[in-house]
N, C-alpha and C positions, 0 to 999 in steps of 0.2 A: 709272447711279446716281452721285450726287455726294457724299452724306454718308459720312464715314469711319466705320469701326467697328473693333472689336477681335476677337480670336479667339473670345472668349466670345459676343459678338454673333452671329458666324458660326455657331457650333455650336448656339446657342439657336434661331436662325432655321431651321436644318435640322430640329431637333426639332419646331418649331412647324408645319412643313409635312409632317411624317412620317406614315406609316401607323401608327406606334406611338402617336402622340397621338390619331389617329383611333380606334384600337382602344381606347385608354383612355376616350375619350368614349363610345364604343359600349358598352363593358363596364362599367367602374366608374362612368361617368357616365350610363349607360342612356339614351343620346341618342335611341334609337328610341322608348322610352317617353315621354321628355320631349317629343319632337316630336308624338306623339299627344296628350299632355296639353295642349300649346299649341293644337292644333287644337280640342280640346274647350273650352278656356277662351275661345278666339276666338268659337266658336259661341255660347257662353253670353252673352258680352258683347254680341254682335250681337242675340240674341233679346231680351235684357232692356234694351237701349239704354243700357248703362253707359258711363261715361267711359273712353275707350280709352287715356288716359294711364296708367291703372293696368295695362292690358294690355301696354303697350309695355315695361314693366319685364321681364315674363316672356318676351316675344318676342325680346329682345336676347340671351338666353342660348341656347346650343346644346346644353347637357346639364344635368344636375342641378347646382345651385349649392350652396354650403356655408353653413350657418348655425351660429353658435356663441354661447353665453352666456359673458360674462366669468366668470372663475373664482369671484369673490366672489358674483355673482348666482346662479350655478349652485348653489353651496353653500347659499345662503339659500333658494332654491326647494326644494331637497331637504328641508329641514326644514319649510318652509311647506306642502308637499304633505301631510305627515302631519296638520297642523292643519286643512287643507282637508277631508281625509277625515273627520276627527273633528268637523267643524263648529265649530272653535275659532279661527277667524281673528281676529287682534287688530289693534290700531291700527297697530303696526309693519308688519304685512303690507299693510294698506291704503296706508300711506305708501310702502312699497317699490313696490307695483304702480302707484301714482300717479306716482312718479318714473320708473319704467320706461316706462310708456305715454306719459308726457309727452315724454320724450327721443326716443322712437321716432316719435311723431306729428309732432314738430318737424322731424325729418329727412325725413319723407315718410309720408303715410297708407298708401301701398302696403306699408309694412313691417309694419303691424299684423297682417294675415292671416298673414304669415310668423312673427311672434312667437307667435301662437296655435297655429300648426302645430307650432312648436318645443316649446311647452309640452305639447301633446298627445302628441308623440313621446317626450318624456323623462319623462312622468309614470309612476311605477313601477306596473307591472301588479299587483304583489302587494298594493297598497293598495285594489284593487277586487275584490270577490268574484264579480262577474258583471255582466250588462248592466244590471240594475236599479240596483245600486250605482254603476255607471259614470254612469248618467243623473243620479243624485242629486248626485254630486260635480260633474258637469258643470253642473248647475243652479246650484250654489253659485258656481262659477267665473264663469258667465254673469252671475249677479246681481252679484257683486263688480265685474266689469268694467263692467257697465251703470251701476252707481252711480258709479264713478270717471269714466266718460266721458259722463255725462248732460249735462254743461255744454259738451261739445265738439260742434263741427259736423262730423258724420261723413257720408261719402258712402255710397251704397247698397251698394257692394261691401264696405266695412268693416262696415256694419250686419249684412250677411249672416252674418258670422262670429261675431256675438254672439247669434244666435238659438238658442233651444232647438228641438229636442233637441241637446245637445252632449255626446255620449258621450266619455268620457275614460278613459285607462288601458287601453283595449282597441283592437285594430285595427278600424277602421270596417268593413272588409270581412268581419268576423265577425258583423255584425248582419244581420238579415233583417226583412222586413215585420212579422212577428209580434211583434218586439220593440217596435214603435211603436204598439201597440194603443191606449194611452191618448191618444196624440196624434191619432189618427184619429177617435176618438169625437165630438169637437165638430163634426165635419164630416158625421157620419151614416154613417160607414163602419166596418166591421171589416176587418182585413187580408185575409180571404178574399173579402169582398164587393168590396173595391177591386180585387183581382186579377181577379175574374170580370168586372167591368165593363170593366177594361182589356183583357181578352182578347176580349170582344165587339167593342169598338171596333177593336182591332188586326185582328181577322179581317175586319171590314167594310172597313177601309181597305186591307187587303191585296187584297181582292177588287176594290176600286175601281181600284187601280193595276196590276192584272194585265194589263189591256188595254194599258197604256203599255209595260210590259216586253216584251210580245209584239210590239208594233208596232216598238219600238226594235231588238229582236233581228232582226226580219225585214229591216230596212234596214241591218244590219251585216254586213260581210264576215267570215265565219268559215271560214278555210281550214285552220287548225291549232289546236293546243291553246293556243298563246300568244294567238291572237285571242280565244279564249274566256276566258282568264285576264284579258285586258285589258278585257273587257266590263264595263260600269258596274253590276255586281251590287250593289255596296255602297250604291247610292242607293235600293234597294227593300227592303221587308220580304221575308222568305223566303216565297214563295207557298205556297198550298195545293197538295196533291198533284196535283189535276187540272191546275193551271196548270204545275206542274213537268213533268208528262207532255207537255203541249203544247210547252214549251220544248225538251225532249229531242227531240221529233219534228221541230221546226224545225231544230235543230242537225244531226240525222241526215239530213234532206232536203238541207241545204246540203252535208253531207259526201258525199252521193251524187253531186251535181253535180261536186264537186271530184274525186271518184274517177274520173270519166270523163277528166278532164284528166291525172290521174296515170297512168292506164292507157295513155294515148297516149304520154306521156313515157317510160314503162317500155318500151313497144314500140320507141320510137326508140333508147333506150339499148341494148336487146337487139340491135338491128340494128348499132349502133355497136360493141357488144362483139364481134360476129361479125367486123366489119371490122378491129378492133384485133387480134384473134387471127390473122386472115389476114395482116395486115401483119407481125405478129411472126414467123409461120412463114416468110414471104417473106424477112424480114431474116436469120433463122437459116439458111434454105436457101441463100440467096445466098452467105453467108460460109462455110458448110460446103462449098459447091461450090468456092470459091476455095481453101480449105484442102485439099480433096481433090485439086485440080489440082496443088498443090505436093507432096502425098504421092505422086502417081502419076508424078512425074518420075523416070525411071530413070537418066538421065545428068546430068552437070553438076557444078558445084562444090557439094559437100555443105554446106560452111559457108555459102555464099550461099543455098542452099535453106532451111537452118535460120534464117538471118537474116530471110529473106522471111516465113517462117512466124511468127516472133516478131512481126514488124511487123503481120502480118495479125491475130494474136491481139490486139495492142494496138488496132488499128483496130476490131476486133469489140467489144472491151470499151467503147470510146468510143461506138460506134454503139448498143450496148445501153443505155448510160447515158442517151443522148439519148432513146431509145425509152421508157425507164422514166419519164421526165418526162411523156411523152404518156399513158402508162398511169396514172400517179398522178392526173393531172387527170381522167381518165375514172373512176377509182375514187372520187375525191372526189364527183363528180357522182352516182355510183351510191349512195354512202352517204347523201348528202343526200336523194335520192329515196326511199331505203328508209325513212329517218326520217319523211318526209312520208307515205308509205304506211302505216307503222305507226300514226302519229297518226290518219290517216284511218280506220283500222279501229276505233280507240277511239271516235271521234266517231260512226261509223256505228252502233255498238252502245250508245251512251250511254243511261242511264236516269235516272229521277228522283232516285235516291240519289246518282248521280254529279253531277248538276246542283246538288244541295244543297251539295256540297263547294266549289262556286265562290262561294257566298255567304259573307260574313264570319261567323266563329264568334261566337255571342252571348257577352257577358261572363259570367263565372262568378258574379260578385256580383249578387245578385237586384236590388238597388236601382239599380245602374249600368245593368243591362239595362232596368229599368223606365223610367228617365229617358231613355235613348237612344231607346227606342221612343216615349216621350211626345213628345220633340222631333220625331221623324219624323211623329207624328200631328197636330202643331199646324195645318198648313194645312187638314187635313180636318175639324178640330173645329169650324170655322166653320159648316159645314153637315152635319148628321147625317141619314143616310138614314132615312126612315120605318120601314123594316124593322128597322134597327138600333135605333131608338128603342123599337119594340115589344118587341124582345128584352130591352132593359134594363128596361123597365116590368114585363114579365112576371117577370123575375128578382127585382126589388125587391118585388113583391107576394108572391111565394113566400117570400122571405127574411123579410119582415115578418110573414107569417102564422105561420111556424115559430119566430120569435124570441120569447123571453120578455121582451126589452127593447124594448118598442114605442116608447119615447121616442127611442131612437136614430134612428129613421127619420123623425122629424119634420123634421129638417134637409133632407130630400130631398123633402118633400111640398108640395102646394099648400096654402097657408094658409087659403084661403077655401072649401075644399070639405070636406064631411063625410067621415069615414072616411079611410083612407089612400089617397091618390091621388098617385103619384109625379109630381113636376114635373121634366121632363127637362132644362129649362134650369138649374134649381138643381143637379140631379145633375151636369151637365157643369161648371158653375161651381165646385162644391165639389171635383170631381175635379181640376180644374186647380189650385185653391188648395192642395190637399194636396200635389200634386206640385211646385208652384212654391215653396211656403212651408216645406215640411217636408223633402222628399227632395232637391230641387235643392241647397239649401245643404249638406246632408250630402254629396252627391256632389261638389260643387265643393271642399269641404274635403279630401276624399280625393284629388282631382286635384292640389290644391296640395301635399298631403303627398307625392305621387309625384314632385314636381318639386324637392324639397329633400333635402339630405344633412346630417345632424347631425354636428357636430364636437365633440370628437374621436370617431373611429369606435369602435364597440364591438368589441373584438378578443377572440376566443377563442384564446388562445395555445396551447391544446392541440389546436386544429383546423387542420391544414395548409391547408385551403381558405380558412378565415377569414384566415390569415396572408397568403396570396397575394392575396386580394381587398384587404386593407388596404394591402399594399405598392403595389398599383396605384392605390388611392385617394390614397396619399401622392404618387405621381408626378403624378396628374391635378391635385391641389391645388397642388403646387409648380411645375409646368410651365405650367399654363394658368389655373386658377381664381384663384389669388392674384395673379399678375402682371396679369391682366385686371380685377381688382377684383371678382370674382364670389365673394367670401368675406366674409360679413357677420357682424359681431360685435355682439351686443346687450348693452346695459348701462344703468344708470341715468344715465350720463353718457358723454360722448365720442362720437366718430364711429362710424357703423355700417359704412361702406364703407372699405376700406383705401386709403391714399394710393398712387397709381400714377403712374409717369412715362409720360404718354401719348405724348410725343415719342419716347421710347426704344421704346415698344411699337410705334408706327407705323413707326419705322425698321426694327425687326426684322421686322415683317410685310412691308415692302417687300423686304427681303433674302430673306425666305422665299419670296415670289412669284418672285423672280429665280432662286432656287435650284431651285424646282420646274420652272421652264421649261428651265433649262440643264443640270441634273444628274440629273433623274429617270431618264433612260435613257442609258447610256454603254457604251463598250467598255473592258475592263480588260486590261492587259498584265502578265504575271508573268514576271520573270526571276530564276532562282536561280543562285547562284554557290557552287561546292563549295569550302568552306574547306580550306586545306592542300594544294590540288592542286599549286601551284608547289613547295611544300616537298617533297611526295611525289616529284615528278619529279626534283628536285635530288638527293634522297637515294637514290632507286632507281638512277638513271642506267641504266635498262634499259627501253627503249621497249616491248618486248613485254610485260613484266610490268606496266608502267604501264597499258597499254591493257587488259590482262586485268582488272586491279583496277578501273579506271574503268568498263569495260563491266559488271562485276558490280554495281557501285553504280548505274550509270545504268539498268540493266534494272529494278531495283526502283523507281526514280523513274518509269520509263515505265509500269510496271504500275499504280502509284498514280494517275498522271495520266490514264491510259486509263479508270479507273473514275469519273473526274469529268466535268465539263461543258466541258472545254477543247478548244481546237484546239492540238495539240502541234506547234509549228512546227519546232523544230530542237534538236539536241544541239550545244552550242557547244564541246564538249570539256571545259571545266571548269564546265559548267552547262547550262542549257536555257532555252528561251523558249516560253511558252504564252500564248494570249489567250482572252478570254471575252466572249461576246456572245449575242445571241438565236439565232444559227445556228452557233456555234462547234463544238459537238460533232457536230451533224448534218453540217455541211460537212466536218469531218475524216473522218468515216466514208464520206462520198460520194466524196471525191477521192483518198483514199489506200487502197491495198491492201497489206496486210502479209502476209509469209510468212516462215517460218523456214528458214534454209539448212541444209545437211547438218551444218555445224559447230555449229548452234544459234544462229547470229547472226540478228537480226531485219533483214529487208530490206523496204523499202517503196518503192512506185512510185506515181506520180501519174497520175490519169486526168482531171485538171482541164480544164475549158473556161474560157476567159477570162471569160465572163459569170458564172461562179460566184465570182469573187473579190470578194465583197461582205461588208462588215462591217455587221452588224445590231446596233444598240445595244439594251440590255436593262435593265430595272429591277433585275435581280438580278446584274448583272455583277460588282460589287464583292463581293457575298456569295459568289458562285461562286469568285472568285479567292482570297479569304481562306480559304475552306474547303479549297481545293486546297493553299494554302500550309501550312495546319495539318497536312494529311495528308502532305505532302511532308516536313515537319519530323519528324513522328512516324515516318515510314518511315526517315528518315536515322538517328534515334535507335535504332530497332530494328536497323538495319544495324550500327551501332557495337556495340550490345550483343551481337549474334550473331557479330561478326567480330573484335573487338579481340584475342581470343585468337590470331588468325592473324597478328598484327603481327610476331611473331618470325620466321615464315616469309617474310612479305612483305618485311621489312627485315633480312634475314639479314646484310647487310654491316655493320650497326651492332653495335658491341660490346655485349655483354650488360651490362657494367658501366654503360654510359651510359644504358640504357633500363630494364633489368629488375632488380628487386630481389626475391629469393626467388620467382622465377616471375613471371608477369604479373598485376599488379593494376592495374585501370584507374585507380584513384585516385592511383597512384604514377607514372603516365606524365607525362613533361614536357609543358608547355603546347603545344608544337608538335604533339605526337602527339595530345593531347586535342582539338585543333581539327580533326583530320582528319575529313572527311565531315560536318562541321557545315555548315549552309546559311546563306547570306545571301540573303534574298529581298526583292526590290523590286517593288512593285505601283503602277502609275500608271494613271489612267483619263482618258478624254477622248472627244471627238466624232469620228466618222469624217469624213474630209475635212479637218477643221481640225487635229486633233491626230495623226491616224494614217490611213494607207491600207494596203490589202492588195492586192498585185498580184504578177505574176511578176517576178522579178529578171532581171538580164542573162543568167543561165544557164538561165532558164526555170522556176526553182523558186518556189513560193509564198513570199512574204516580206512583212515588215512594214516600213514606213518612217514615221517621224514622231517628234516630240519626246518622246512618252510612252514610246517604246522606249528612247531614250537615257536618259531619267530613271529608268526601271525598272532599267536596268543600273547607273546611278549609285547608286540606293538599295540595290541588292543588295550594295554594299560594306559596309553595316551598321556596327555599332559594336564588337561583342565578338567577337574571333576564337575564343573558347573555348566559345561556345554559339551556337545558331542564332538568327538575328534576322530578324524580318519588319517591314519599313518600308513604309508606304503614304502616298500624298499626300492632301491634303484633298479632292480631287475624289472619290477612292475612298471616303473616310469619309462625305462628304455623300451619295453615291449609296447607301451602306449604311444611313445613318440615315433617309433619306427613304423607303426601301422595306422596312425591317424592321418586322415586327409586334410584336416583343418585344425589349426590352433594358432595362437599369436604370441609374440614375445613383447609386444607393446599394445597399449590400448588402441583400438581402431580410431581412425580419424573421424571427426564429427563435422557437422555443417558450420560450427562456430570456429573451426580451425582456419589457419592461413598457410601460405606458402612457406613462411618461416618455420611453422610447426612441422611441416613435412621434412625439412632438413634436420630439425632437432630430433625427430623420431628415428631417422636413419642413424644419427649419431648414437642414440640410445641403444639401438640394436648392436651397433659396432662395439659399444663400450659396456656391454652387459656384464663383462667380467668385473667391472669396477662398481657395479650397482647391485641392487637387490634382484636376484634372478627369479623369474616367475614365468610359468607357462600358462597361458590364458586359453581355456576351452570355452565352448558355448555356455555350459552350465556350471563350470567350476574352474578353480585355479590350482596350480600345483607349485609349491615352493620348498626348497631344501630347508630342513630345520635341525638336523643333527646327524649323529653317527651311532651305529650299533657295532660294538666290538665283539665279534663272534667268539673269540677264544677266551674271553673273560669268564672265569668260573662263577664269580658273583654276578648273577644276572641282574640284580638290582642296580649294579654300578656299570652295567655293560652298555647302557644307552646314555649318550651325552648330548644334551640339547644345545649344541653350539657347533659351529663350523670353523675349522682352522683354515685361515686364508691360504697358507702355503702348504697345505696337506699334499704330500706326494703319494700317488697311488700307482699300482700296476696289477695286471692279471697274473695269477700264478698258473702253473701247468694244468690245474683242474678247472680253470675258468673263473675262480673266485677272486674278488677284489681284495687286495691286501695293502697294508701300510706298514710303517715301522712298528706299529703296535699290534701287528698280526692281521688276521682276516677281518674285513670290515664291510659293513653295508651302509650306504647313504640313505638317510630317512627323509621322506618328503611328506608334507601335510597337504591334504586335499581340502579345499575350502569351497563351500557353496558360494557362487557369485551373488552379490547383493542385487 
């Protein structure tokens, strides 16, 4: 990477590539629903041969995009809606709509459907008393827009949105076929008759494609449930029960063949299990015999016998450890086989109801279900089976005979024949027209509605869920939609799309790609330094007492660290070293055995093999390290709270006048005593091999070597001797940001907030560069505090607790961050939330 950037660019790029932003798009942006809507829209454009340039606009987005009306236009529409409902539209309203549509069409005709969706979404529901009133108001709006746009050259997609019926003020999904009775009459249908004809056609087409699904299934390998889930069920109608029974039989037969293979594997594993057990018994028997031979020695040096016995125990422990690896591999194979056998049992007994569950769930909205099935029918509608035609003709004759409205059926009859004689070609033609001209536009409008978010969001400040959702929408808008230009503002004049810096956006996307490759999985090292330890040693001048106090404190640290995910490397006397990775905790438990001595001291011994000294990077290393740091700080605070009353006994050589006033009150302790047992914690993260290695040291003990060990130690010197301080490097922060699902850049909304606060918070996110930058997590916050200049020889001067506003950074060819003053790391402080 050659382009320079600043700290804000770096942090923004990390957020751009984060799971947090992905979760925002998935949740607040409903990306899954949006993707489904895109597929639906693409299918519609393909079926109707529409200009795909309009489609491209929707395809370029990854989640819901935001639309907003200018404040003045929104206020005007609010008043005009009442006049529209009362059928009192005036010249000013026409002038307003003319200016609004003209500005929008000038910027791009693809914006018009969005404007109409916006109007439909913001129209007050209280102005319409039901579906009938909704249709009436929609007809007035449609008429108004058609009059305004009659001189414009409009494309088919735009015309689609001007067609009646145009329900307004109600959710489209609240409508059903019965609500459209008057729109079906000109085509010769009632809602019920249309449904019956549709069901006859669907049943016939389902039967016609049943052979295809059977043939495809026969030629597909079905060994487990995943194979069945991946089968192309979504390309077919849900078959009739007799076909479902045949499908279940095919799946069951395939499972029977798989069962034979699984039984063979099970027998082989049983034999292997016997062999493994025999090997285990032999291993134990051999070592027990060796131990027994030592026990049976009657003469000789007793110390030498015990020493040999101890060596044999160590050898046995290591041999068992090696054997456990072998057993674990065997158990893994057994578990995998058991899963396959369990799935095979399910497939063997599968029935038609089980098979139905593998087909897509039909949409709940009747009209959506109708259109999706109609699109599926289209290839079959070209040729109708005679049997199917006869069923439709029979149905129509029956319905015509029973109906009091004989004229209705004339649209479906042969014109040259006497009496009522259904014309099947007219029936199918009108069937298609109804679905294509009435219900398709309705459905596509709903699809567009699902793809947009109206701004500002409607917040119920008394509802905690609404507050949380809005807070997330604010972050999605500020971090992604607005910076990428996916925030559209409509008005009678001015631009619709926001002005964006495409070069800056491209640069940050490049940085984001680089960060995801280099920082997604790391190993983190945590070093803590016990504040006041040198002061305590100097004032006590009693090694035994000092050790006793230190051990008391360090035992609480050990208890806390053991509950986390760390590899507890060592006690450094005045602190400790831990590391975090994909295998840190498991490896620690595997290679160390701890026991308590008679005096209560913890003794641990290593059973490590050299091939176990592996550092596995992990996406959550930074999070694990920071959580451990927070827990250590809290444990230290608890220790002070529980023990500061003991300071009189511990520091009895100190005069009472110097330290204590009217007994012991913590607030009155001098600063040196207040700093006791506070922690300075440094966390640095990097890549195994490049930044850190884990291997036996010269004495044979597990140890870490690498620059991030030295840096963690340096960062643990902290800033404030009177409180615990946690400092992390930018590598740790980036790993944290990339892999965390939840954090905030602003304080969440509260029930005391208002709509004005919503706008202010969005601006705060957009203008983070100009303000104090802070990442807010559930239990802590992270803020930049300084810089560490790696190449400075004088390490005491290498940390600078200030940030240069215009600091230019870049990554060198080794992936290190550098500035004009050489390689650099950005330092951040982690603070516990109040």
